[in-house]
C-alpha positions as CSV (number, residue, x, y, z in Angstrom):
1,M,-2.7,18.0,-9.8
2,I,-2.2,19.6,-6.2
3,S,-1.9,16.9,-3.9
4,L,-3.2,17.5,-0.2
5,F,-0.2,15.3,1.0
6,D,3.5,15.1,0.7
7,K,4.4,11.6,1.2
8,I,3.0,8.3,2.3
9,E,4.6,5.7,4.5
10,I,3.4,2.2,3.7
11,Q,2.6,0.3,7.0
12,T,0.9,-2.9,5.7
13,I,-0.7,-4.2,2.6
14,E,-3.6,-7.2,2.9
15,F,-5.7,-8.7,0.2
16,Q,-7.9,-11.9,0.0
17,T,-7.9,-13.9,-3.4
18,S,-11.5,-13.6,-3.7
19,Y,-11.9,-10.1,-3.3
20,N,-11.1,-7.2,-5.9
21,E,-9.8,-4.7,-3.3
22,V,-6.5,-4.2,-1.5
23,S,-6.3,-2.7,1.7
24,V,-3.2,-0.4,2.2
25,K,-2.5,0.9,5.8
26,C,-0.2,3.8,5.5
27,V,0.7,7.0,7.5
28,V,0.2,10.2,5.3
29,T,2.2,13.3,5.8
30,K,1.6,17.0,5.0
31,G,4.4,19.3,6.4
32,S,4.6,18.3,10.0
33,L,1.2,16.8,10.4
34,Q,0.8,13.1,10.1
35,Y,-2.1,10.6,10.5
36,T,-3.1,7.0,9.9
37,N,-5.2,6.1,7.0
38,D,-6.5,3.1,5.0
39,L,-6.4,3.1,1.1
40,I,-8.5,0.9,-0.9
41,L,-6.8,0.1,-4.1
42,N,-7.7,-2.4,-7.1
43,F,-5.2,-5.0,-8.5
44,S,-3.9,-2.9,-11.3
45,D,-3.0,0.1,-8.7
46,L,-1.7,-2.6,-6.2
47,N,0.9,-3.6,-9.1
48,R,1.7,0.1,-9.7
49,L,2.2,0.8,-6.1
50,I,4.7,-2.5,-5.8
51,G,6.3,-1.2,-8.9
52,K,6.9,2.1,-7.4
53,I,8.2,1.0,-3.9
54,Q,10.6,-1.6,-5.7
55,K,12.1,1.4,-7.8
56,I,12.2,3.9,-4.9
57,A,13.1,1.7,-2.0
58,K,15.5,-0.3,-4.4
59,I,13.9,-3.7,-3.3
60,S,14.2,-6.2,-6.1
61,D,11.3,-8.4,-5.2
62,L,8.7,-6.9,-2.9
63,Y,6.3,-9.7,-3.6
64,S,8.8,-12.3,-1.7
65,Y,8.1,-10.2,1.5
66,F,4.3,-11.2,1.3
67,K,3.3,-13.9,3.6
68,S,-0.2,-15.8,3.3
69,T,-2.4,-18.0,5.3
70,K,-5.4,-20.0,4.5
71,L,-8.5,-19.0,5.8
72,A,-11.5,-21.2,7.2
73,D,-13.5,-20.6,4.0
74,G,-10.7,-21.7,1.8
75,D,-9.6,-18.1,0.6
76,D,-6.1,-17.1,0.8
77,L,-5.1,-13.9,2.8
78,Y,-1.9,-12.3,1.7
79,Y,-0.2,-9.6,3.7
80,F,2.9,-7.3,3.7
81,N,4.2,-5.8,7.0
82,K,6.8,-3.0,6.7
83,N,8.7,-4.7,9.7
84,E,10.0,-7.3,7.2
85,T,11.9,-4.4,5.1
86,Q,13.3,-0.9,5.5
87,E,10.9,2.0,5.8
88,I,9.0,2.7,2.6
89,E,8.0,6.4,1.8
90,I,6.5,7.3,-1.4
91,P,6.2,10.9,-2.7
92,F,2.4,11.4,-2.8
93,F,2.6,12.8,-6.5
94,E,3.8,9.3,-7.7
95,L,0.3,7.9,-7.0
96,E,-1.2,10.5,-9.4
97,E,-1.5,7.9,-12.3
98,F,-3.8,5.5,-10.0
99,H,-7.5,5.3,-10.1
100,P,-9.3,7.6,-7.8
101,L,-8.1,6.5,-4.3
102,R,-10.5,5.8,-1.7
103,Q,-9.5,6.4,1.7
104,I,-11.0,5.4,5.0
105,R,-10.3,7.1,8.3
106,A,-11.6,6.2,11.6
């Protein structure tokens, strides 16, 4: 697979317990070009992503860095912010086995 990008730097990960999708805010890089992007993943791919982050960044339990808050509708919002850990960069080819990624750019 030929990738359009070299690496991805995770900024935030957010999901609600009643939704089937996870929002990952990241900075993607190709050579010297960078731009901010939102990726939408399913929970299977979130687990794969967390496994890759733990392996590459040598973080034993990334889940312990997630915080949660109760929303007005009773749902729980879980979120991770990169400021809680070291910088997390993943080579883009590591995401090849994921379901087709949806990206949202503003």
